[in-house]
N, C-alpha and C positions, 0 to 999 in steps of 0.2 A: 550933400552933394548930391548933384544930378545924376550922376551915374548910378548912385546906390538907390535914389528914388526910382529910376528907371527900371532898375534890378527888380525891385520889390512891385512895381505895376506889372512886369511881365510875369512874374513869377504864379501869377494866378492862373496863367495859360497851363503850369506845369505842375504835377505832384511834388511834393517838397523834396524827395529824393533824386530829381532830376535838375538841381542847379548844382554845378561843378565848378571848382575852381582851379584854375592851371596851376601845377605845381612848378617851382624853380626848376626841377629837373627838367620837366616838359618843355620849358622855355630854353633851355639850353641845349637840348637835345634835338632840336627840331629838325637839322639835316636828316637825322636818322628816321625821323617820322616820315619825311618827303620820300624816303627809298622805299617805304613799304607801300603796299596797295591800300588806297583809301577803303575804309569801312564804314558804308552807311550807319549812321547812328540814329537811335530813337529820338523822338522830340525831348527835348531839353535845352537848358540855358548854360552857356559857358561863359564865365568870366576869363578874359584873355589879357595878355601883356600887350599893352600897346606897342611899346618897345619893339617887340618881336612881330607882331600880327598887324598893327596899325589900326586896330579897333579895341576896344574895350569889353562889349558885349556881343556873344554869339548865340542866336536863338534859333533852333531848329525846329519848324512848326509844321503841323499838318496843314494841307492847302485851305482846308475850310476855316483855319486860325489866322490866314495871312492878315485879314480886313480888320480883326480886332487887335492883333499884334501892332499893325501900321496905325490904328487909331491911338491906341497908348502912346506911340512915338509922336504923333501930331500934337496930342494934349501936352506933351513935355518939351513943344516948340522945337522939334527936329524936323530938318529938311531932307528930301530924297536926293541923293548924290547920283545915283545909278541903280539900273535894273540890268540884270543878264542873265545868261543862263551857262548850265555846264552839262554837257552829254556823258552821262556815266552808262556807257553801250553795254558794258558787261552786266551791269545790275539791271538793265532795260528800264532805266529812269533818267528824267531831266531835272535838273536843279533850276531853280529861280533863285537868283540872289539880290537882296535889296540892302543898299548900303545907304546909312543915314549919318546924319552930323548935326552939329548946331552952330550957331554964328559964334559962340564962344570956344571956337576949335580946341580939339585935345582935352577938354574937359570929358567929353563922353562920345564915342563913336560906336554904332551899332549895326550890325549885320543880322538881318532876318533872311533864313533861308527855308525852303521847302521844297521837297521832291515829289514828282507825279510820276506816273507810269508813261513810258515812252510813247506806248501805242494809243494813249489816251490823255495828252498832257495839257490838261486844263486846270486853270489857277483864277479865282475870282480878282476882277480888275480893282485898282486901288486909287483911279483916276477921280471918283467922288470925293477923296480925302486930299489926294495930291493931285490937282489938274497937270501939273508938270511932269507926271508920270506917263501922260497920254504916248509923248513921243519914244519913250524909253520902253514901253509896253510893245509898242508897234514895230521897234528895232529888234526885240527880243523874238518876237514873232516872227518876224522876217528871218531871221538868221537860224532859230531853232524850232520854229513850227508850234511854239506854245501859245495856245488859246487863252485869251485874258477875257473869260465870261464877263459879260456886261460893259465891255469898251465900248465907247460912243461911235468909234470910228477905226474899227481893226482892218485898216487897208494896208498894203505895204508902203513902206516909208522910203526904203533905199533900194529895194529891188525892183524890177519891173514889175507891171501891174499884174501881169498874165504869170508871174513866177509860179511855178508848182514845186519849187526845191526849197531847201533849206540848208545853206551852205556851210553852217557850223557844226551839223551833225556830222560825227564820226563817220558814218557809212556814207556820206553824200560823195559822190563821184561826178568830176566836173565833165 
């Protein structure tokens, strides 16, 4: 099965004890988890219940592992669906979230996440692997200020060219 092969390929990025399967209790009690404050977790690979989360594998990687993790997915014939950000203002971090799928939908969907310091939000670009990531990274840069190092043309996509603000940061004031 493609999901198991992908999980094994991604496991090389993590120590053996950092691969966690979601228990049925966690899946059922998801509403209670949403009420709790999110806690940043260390690098790791989680198996998720697709019916609950909409994806099968969730990999939290360091910023310097993003290109390697994405390369693994490219070799397994995944395509990039989206890239977005999350502002964890209380943790002084920004998170970049990459969503991947395959054309044989629902067999395996993967999320790659990385967190960076909010004061220096830099992540390597994945445009050399997925050319289609170009505009996703530009949009994420527009709205969150995350710099994609090595991006071939990191200029505003949706905001004015002279914009010096990032409207999806939680401390942004219009």
